Residue frames as a rotation matrix with the C-alpha (Angstrom) as fourth column:
UNK 1
0.157 -0.929 0.334 41.26
-0.212 0.299 0.930 -30.25
-0.965 -0.217 -0.150 11.30
UNK 2
0.235 -0.193 -0.953 43.02
-0.972 -0.044 -0.231 -30.59
0.002 0.980 -0.198 8.00
UNK 3
0.963 0.159 -0.219 43.61
-0.186 0.976 -0.112 -34.12
0.196 0.149 0.969 6.76
UNK 4
0.017 -0.959 0.282 46.70
-0.987 0.029 0.157 -35.70
-0.159 -0.281 -0.946 8.35
UNK 5
0.812 0.279 -0.513 47.64
-0.440 0.870 -0.222 -39.06
0.384 0.406 0.829 6.87
UNK 6
0.658 -0.575 0.487 49.85
-0.190 0.499 0.845 -41.79
-0.729 -0.648 0.219 8.24
UNK 7
0.351 -0.659 -0.665 53.19
-0.929 -0.160 -0.332 -42.05
0.113 0.735 -0.669 6.46
UNK 8
-0.193 -0.448 -0.873 54.50
-0.268 0.880 -0.392 -45.21
0.944 0.158 -0.290 8.15
UNK 9
0.728 0.329 0.602 54.00
-0.680 0.233 0.695 -47.52
0.089 -0.915 0.393 11.10
UNK 10
-0.011 -0.855 -0.518 57.06
-0.425 0.473 -0.772 -49.30
0.905 0.212 -0.369 12.48
UNK 11
0.973 0.205 -0.103 57.80
-0.014 0.502 0.865 -51.81
0.229 -0.840 0.492 15.21
UNK 12
0.079 -0.988 0.134 61.06
-0.042 -0.137 -0.990 -50.86
0.996 0.073 -0.052 16.92
UNK 13
-0.823 -0.564 0.069 62.38
-0.098 0.021 -0.995 -51.85
0.559 -0.826 -0.073 20.36
UNK 14
-0.654 0.612 -0.444 59.07
0.754 0.575 -0.317 -53.27
0.062 -0.542 -0.838 21.60
UNK 15
-0.214 0.676 -0.705 57.07
0.190 -0.679 -0.709 -50.20
-0.958 -0.286 0.016 20.65
UNK 16
0.101 0.383 0.918 55.07
0.986 0.085 -0.143 -49.06
-0.133 0.920 -0.369 17.66
UNK 17
-0.554 -0.285 -0.783 56.08
0.206 -0.957 0.202 -45.73
-0.807 -0.049 0.589 16.11
UNK 18
0.307 0.742 0.596 53.66
0.898 -0.018 -0.441 -43.87
-0.316 0.670 -0.671 13.87
UNK 19
-0.716 -0.553 -0.426 54.81
0.319 -0.802 0.505 -41.14
-0.621 0.225 0.751 11.48
UNK 20
0.419 0.908 -0.030 52.46
0.501 -0.258 -0.826 -38.75
-0.757 0.331 -0.563 9.72
UNK 21
0.119 -0.298 0.947 52.83
0.975 -0.143 -0.167 -37.18
0.185 0.944 0.274 6.27
UNK 22
0.195 0.064 0.979 52.10
0.166 -0.986 0.031 -33.68
0.967 0.156 -0.203 7.59
UNK 23
-0.925 -0.381 0.011 53.00
0.098 -0.266 -0.959 -31.81
0.368 -0.886 0.283 10.74
UNK 24
0.083 0.974 -0.209 50.15
0.582 0.123 0.804 -31.79
0.809 -0.188 -0.557 13.23
UNK 25
-0.385 -0.096 0.918 49.08
-0.500 -0.815 -0.295 -29.58
0.776 -0.572 0.266 16.11
UNK 26
-0.995 -0.020 0.094 48.23
-0.093 0.460 -0.883 -30.51
-0.025 -0.887 -0.460 19.67
UNK 27
-0.305 0.952 0.014 44.57
-0.698 -0.214 -0.684 -29.77
-0.648 -0.218 0.729 19.01
UNK 28
0.030 0.258 -0.966 44.67
-0.898 0.431 0.087 -32.48
0.439 0.865 0.245 16.28
UNK 29
-0.843 -0.524 0.123 45.52
-0.523 0.743 -0.416 -35.24
0.127 -0.415 -0.901 18.77
UNK 30
-0.247 0.828 0.504 41.87
-0.522 0.324 -0.789 -36.12
-0.816 -0.458 0.352 19.46
UNK 31
0.707 0.529 -0.470 41.21
-0.657 0.244 -0.713 -36.97
-0.263 0.813 0.520 15.81
UNK 32
-0.082 -0.815 -0.573 44.61
-0.835 0.371 -0.407 -38.57
0.544 0.445 -0.711 15.32
UNK 33
-0.786 -0.206 0.583 44.10
-0.556 0.649 -0.520 -40.86
-0.271 -0.733 -0.624 18.30
UNK 34
0.203 0.935 0.291 40.63
-0.515 0.355 -0.780 -41.83
-0.833 0.009 0.553 17.07
UNK 35
0.593 0.008 -0.805 41.99
-0.791 0.196 -0.580 -42.70
0.153 0.980 0.123 13.63
UNK 36
-0.515 -0.819 -0.252 44.61
-0.692 0.571 -0.442 -44.97
0.506 -0.054 -0.861 15.22
UNK 37
-0.740 0.209 0.640 42.39
-0.477 0.509 -0.717 -46.56
-0.475 -0.835 -0.277 17.86
UNK 38
0.352 0.923 -0.158 39.61
-0.784 0.198 -0.589 -47.36
-0.512 0.331 0.793 15.38
UNK 39
0.085 -0.427 -0.900 42.08
-0.786 0.527 -0.323 -49.78
0.612 0.735 -0.291 13.73
UNK 40
-0.910 -0.408 -0.080 42.20
-0.242 0.676 -0.696 -51.82
0.338 -0.613 -0.714 16.97
UNK 41
-0.077 0.979 -0.186 38.87
-0.197 0.168 0.966 -53.62
0.977 0.111 0.180 17.39
UNK 42
0.644 0.548 -0.533 37.29
0.360 0.397 0.844 -53.83
0.675 -0.736 0.059 20.84
UNK 43
-0.580 -0.805 -0.123 39.79
0.541 -0.269 -0.797 -51.54
0.609 -0.528 0.592 22.57
UNK 44
0.609 0.748 -0.266 38.65
0.687 -0.329 0.648 -49.70
0.397 -0.577 -0.714 25.66
UNK 45
-0.156 -0.628 0.762 40.04
0.021 -0.774 -0.633 -46.30
0.988 -0.083 0.133 26.64
UNK 46
0.194 0.130 -0.972 40.82
0.898 0.374 0.229 -46.28
0.394 -0.918 -0.044 30.35
UNK 47
0.472 -0.146 -0.870 42.44
0.551 -0.721 0.420 -42.89
-0.689 -0.677 -0.260 30.88
UNK 48
0.465 -0.381 0.799 43.73
0.654 -0.460 -0.600 -39.81
0.596 0.802 0.035 29.08
UNK 49
0.308 -0.473 -0.826 46.49
0.723 -0.448 0.526 -37.61
-0.618 -0.759 0.204 30.46
UNK 50
0.730 0.021 0.683 47.04
0.532 -0.645 -0.549 -34.12
0.429 0.764 -0.482 29.07
UNK 51
0.119 -0.754 -0.646 50.25
0.795 -0.317 0.517 -32.12
-0.594 -0.575 0.562 29.42
UNK 52
0.161 -0.118 -0.980 51.70
-0.190 -0.978 0.086 -28.92
-0.968 0.172 -0.180 28.02
UNK 53
-0.116 -0.264 -0.958 53.00
-0.975 -0.155 0.161 -30.57
-0.191 0.952 -0.239 24.85
UNK 54
-0.893 -0.277 -0.356 52.14
-0.331 0.938 0.100 -34.21
0.306 0.207 -0.929 25.38
UNK 55
0.140 0.937 0.320 49.07
-0.989 0.146 0.005 -36.42
-0.042 -0.318 0.947 25.59
UNK 56
-0.911 -0.395 -0.121 48.87
-0.389 0.918 -0.073 -40.05
0.139 -0.019 -0.990 26.63
UNK 57
0.181 0.983 -0.035 45.92
-0.955 0.184 0.234 -42.39
0.237 -0.009 0.972 26.25
UNK 58
-0.818 -0.367 0.443 45.88
-0.495 0.841 -0.216 -45.64
-0.294 -0.396 -0.870 28.21
UNK 59
0.180 0.894 -0.411 43.73
-0.971 0.229 0.074 -48.31
0.160 0.386 0.909 26.62
UNK 60
-0.315 -0.179 0.932 43.02
-0.474 0.881 0.009 -51.96
-0.822 -0.439 -0.362 27.13
UNK 61
0.227 0.348 -0.909 42.85
-0.947 0.298 -0.122 -54.61
0.229 0.889 0.397 24.45
UNK 62
0.517 0.087 -0.852 42.37
-0.155 0.988 0.007 -58.33
0.842 0.128 0.524 25.03
UNK 63
0.938 0.010 -0.345 43.27
0.328 0.287 0.900 -58.15
0.108 -0.958 0.266 28.73
UNK 64
-0.114 -0.986 -0.122 46.49
0.991 -0.122 0.059 -56.18
-0.073 -0.114 0.991 28.12
UNK 65
0.742 0.342 -0.576 47.09
0.401 -0.916 -0.027 -52.45
-0.537 -0.211 -0.817 28.69
UNK 66
-0.092 -0.721 0.687 48.83
0.990 -0.143 -0.018 -50.08
0.111 0.678 0.727 26.28
UNK 67
0.122 0.048 -0.991 49.71
0.328 -0.945 -0.005 -46.40
-0.937 -0.325 -0.130 26.00
UNK 68
0.330 -0.012 0.944 49.12
0.910 -0.263 -0.322 -44.30
0.252 0.965 -0.076 22.90
UNK 69
0.121 -0.452 -0.884 51.50
0.631 -0.653 0.420 -41.36
-0.767 -0.608 0.206 23.26
UNK 70
0.575 0.019 0.818 51.73
0.697 -0.534 -0.478 -38.05
0.428 0.845 -0.321 21.41
UNK 71
0.013 -0.591 -0.806 54.46
0.668 -0.595 0.447 -35.44
-0.744 -0.544 0.387 21.81
UNK 72
0.872 0.484 0.074 53.67
0.386 -0.587 -0.712 -32.28
-0.301 0.650 -0.698 19.87
UNK 73
0.599 -0.664 -0.447 57.11
-0.565 -0.746 0.352 -30.62
-0.567 0.042 -0.823 19.96
UNK 74
-0.509 -0.833 0.215 58.93
-0.439 0.467 0.768 -33.64
-0.740 0.297 -0.603 18.56
UNK 75
0.041 0.647 -0.762 55.97
-0.997 0.071 0.006 -34.63
0.058 0.759 0.648 16.33
UNK 76
-0.876 -0.439 -0.200 56.20
-0.408 0.896 -0.178 -38.10
0.257 -0.074 -0.964 17.88
UNK 77
0.304 0.929 0.210 53.50
-0.950 0.277 0.148 -40.72
0.079 -0.244 0.966 18.17
UNK 78
-0.629 -0.531 -0.567 54.01
-0.470 0.842 -0.267 -44.21
0.619 0.099 -0.779 19.57
UNK 79
0.651 0.755 0.081 52.25
-0.590 0.436 0.679 -47.10
0.477 -0.490 0.730 21.27
UNK 80
-0.574 -0.816 -0.069 53.93
-0.540 0.441 -0.717 -48.94
0.615 -0.374 -0.694 24.10
UNK 81
-0.003 0.506 -0.863 52.92
0.506 0.745 0.435 -51.65
0.863 -0.435 -0.258 26.53
UNK 82
0.610 0.323 0.724 51.73
-0.387 -0.676 0.627 -50.31
0.692 -0.662 -0.287 29.87
UNK 83
0.491 -0.471 0.733 53.82
-0.739 0.219 0.636 -52.86
-0.460 -0.855 -0.240 31.81
UNK 84
-0.597 -0.785 -0.169 56.32
-0.781 0.519 0.348 -55.67
-0.185 0.339 -0.922 31.21
UNK 85
-0.509 0.489 0.708 53.46
0.084 0.847 -0.525 -58.13
-0.857 -0.208 -0.472 31.58
UNK 86
0.570 0.807 -0.157 51.72
-0.001 -0.190 -0.982 -56.51
-0.822 0.559 -0.108 28.59
UNK 87
-0.097 -0.741 -0.665 54.84
-0.723 -0.407 0.558 -56.33
-0.684 0.535 -0.496 26.37
UNK 88
-0.754 -0.250 0.608 54.36
0.145 0.838 0.525 -59.73
-0.641 0.484 -0.596 24.67
UNK 89
0.107 0.920 0.377 51.07
0.763 0.167 -0.625 -58.45
-0.638 0.354 -0.684 23.18
UNK 90
0.112 -0.064 -0.992 52.44
-0.224 -0.974 0.037 -55.30
-0.968 0.218 -0.124 21.52
UNK 91
-0.871 -0.474 -0.129 53.45
-0.236 0.174 0.956 -57.10
-0.431 0.863 -0.263 18.33
UNK 92
-0.475 0.791 0.386 49.86
0.848 0.529 -0.040 -58.31
-0.236 0.309 -0.921 17.87
UNK 93
0.391 0.569 -0.724 48.69
0.353 -0.819 -0.453 -54.68
-0.850 -0.079 -0.521 18.05
UNK 94
-0.376 -0.632 -0.678 51.27
-0.459 -0.509 0.728 -53.78
-0.805 0.585 -0.098 15.39
UNK 95
-0.928 0.032 0.372 50.01
0.297 0.667 0.683 -56.56
-0.226 0.745 -0.628 13.09
UNK 96
-0.005 1.000 0.027 46.41
0.909 0.016 -0.416 -55.40
-0.416 0.022 -0.909 13.48
UNK 97
0.334 0.105 -0.937 47.23
0.018 -0.994 -0.105 -51.73
-0.942 0.019 -0.334 12.85
UNK 98
-0.556 -0.648 -0.521 49.32
-0.505 -0.234 0.831 -52.45
-0.660 0.725 -0.197 9.77
UNK 99
-0.721 0.387 0.575 46.78
0.612 0.745 0.265 -54.89
-0.326 0.543 -0.774 8.28
UNK 100
0.360 0.932 -0.031 44.19
0.842 -0.339 -0.420 -52.12
-0.402 0.125 -0.907 8.26
UNK 101
-0.026 -0.475 -0.880 46.68
-0.003 -0.880 0.475 -49.53
-1.000 0.015 0.022 6.94
């Protein structure tokens, strides 16, 4: 994989959006997800779902569940809370990711 760097990380409407400097391919998602998840200490991947142009990774962090989502066609990447109960914790994830950015 060629080097793909993060351009910006934003917190909008209770979700974290991640933009990359370069376009990426679906086969890059494994490395992209690792580079994002390594910024979140002690996370635990629970499930990965693969689609035609989309991949979702459900992970747990501090007793809350989140989804790391990738959509290849729109070049979109975002993290959202898995449920309403987990939503209050999403801003803490944002703070952790941006501190290590």
